[in-house]
N, C-alpha and C positions, 0 to 999 in steps of 0.2 A: 634534447642534447645538451651536453655540459659546455661550458665557456671553453674549457681546455680544449675540445673536438675542433672549436672553428676558430679559434684564433691565430692569428698568421704572425709570426715574430722575427725581427731580423736583428742578427747579431751582427755588431761591427767592431772588430776588433784587428789589429794589423798582426798581432801573434796567434800563428795558427793554433799552438797548443790552448790557448785561451778559449777561442771559438769553439773547440773541441770540448772543452770541459763545461764551457755553458750550455753548448746542446745537449751534452750529456745528461745536465742537469734539467734542462727542460723535458727532455724524453723521460726522464724518472719523474716529472711532473703531470706527465700524460700530455704534453704540448707537442703533437706530432710534425705541424707545418713550421718550419723554421729555416730560413732563409739565413746565410753569411757573406760577409763582405770583409774585406783586409782593409779599407778604408771609406771615407766619408763619401768621397766622390764616385766610386763604385756603388757605394749604398745609395745615393741618391738615383742613379740610373737604374739600379735595380727596383728601386721602390717605384718609380715611374712606371714602369713596367708591370711590375706585380705588387700592386698596394698592400702594406701591413696594418696592423693595428698596434703593434708595441715595438720599438727598438730599444735595444740593450746595447749601448755604444762605452767602449773605452775612451777617456780622456785623452790619453797621451798617443798620438797617431801622427804619422808623417801627412804630407801633403794638406789634409783637414783634419784637425783635433775634433773631438767629440762636441764641444762647445760650438764651433762652426758648423759641424752638422745638423744639430739642434738649431742655430739661427736659420739654415737654409730651410729647414722642414718648417718652422714657424713662419716664414717668410713668405711659403706657396700657400695660395688657399687650397689646392689639393691635399695637402700633407699636414697643413698646421694643426689639425685635431689627431692627430697620431700620438699615442702615449709615448715618454721617453725616458728612460731610465739611464743616468750616467753611472759609468763604473768606473772608478778611480783608485789609485794607491798614493794619491795626492794628500796631504795633510793642510794643504793651505786653504784655510777658508773663502778666501776671495774667489776663488774657483767655484766653489758651491755656492757663492751667492751671486754672481755671475750667472750661472746655470739656472737659479731660480727668477732673475730677472728675466732671463730669453724663454723661461715657460717650461721648465723640466717639471717633470712630475714628481720625480724621486731618484735617489742615489743610492748606492751602496759602495762603500770602503773594500777594496782590497787588502786581504782576503777573506773572503766570506764563506760562512758555511751554507750547504742547501738550505736548511730551514730560513735562514736568514734573506738568502735571495728568493724565497716565494714567497715571505711574509712581505719584502720589497714590492715584488709584483704585483700581488693580490691588493696592495694599497693602490694601484692605480687602475687595477682591471676589474676588481672586484673578487668574489671567490672563484677559483679555478674548480 
């Protein structure tokens, strides 16, 4: 069985359109086990009930931004090993550096092409 058939992915973004586009992209890659959350707090609660292998998280969200979500995941022994990709429109290099220090596995800048997203994911998970 291919990795794409087994992997569970959580999309975290406060924009429903962005969540939908990411879900479509993942479906196009053959990834069918996809959960989504509108913010970091909801994502943490969902992951506690249904563990995932990879989180694709927007950076700029209300309540809990992507880096705070990453910190919460890395601080919990049960979730510290989850792959984490930050999706950001910011050009601020400090955000990326802080993410790397917190244990971010990869990042991709908006807007992006599906081929770039697939490459970004495969750098974390291995070939899908």
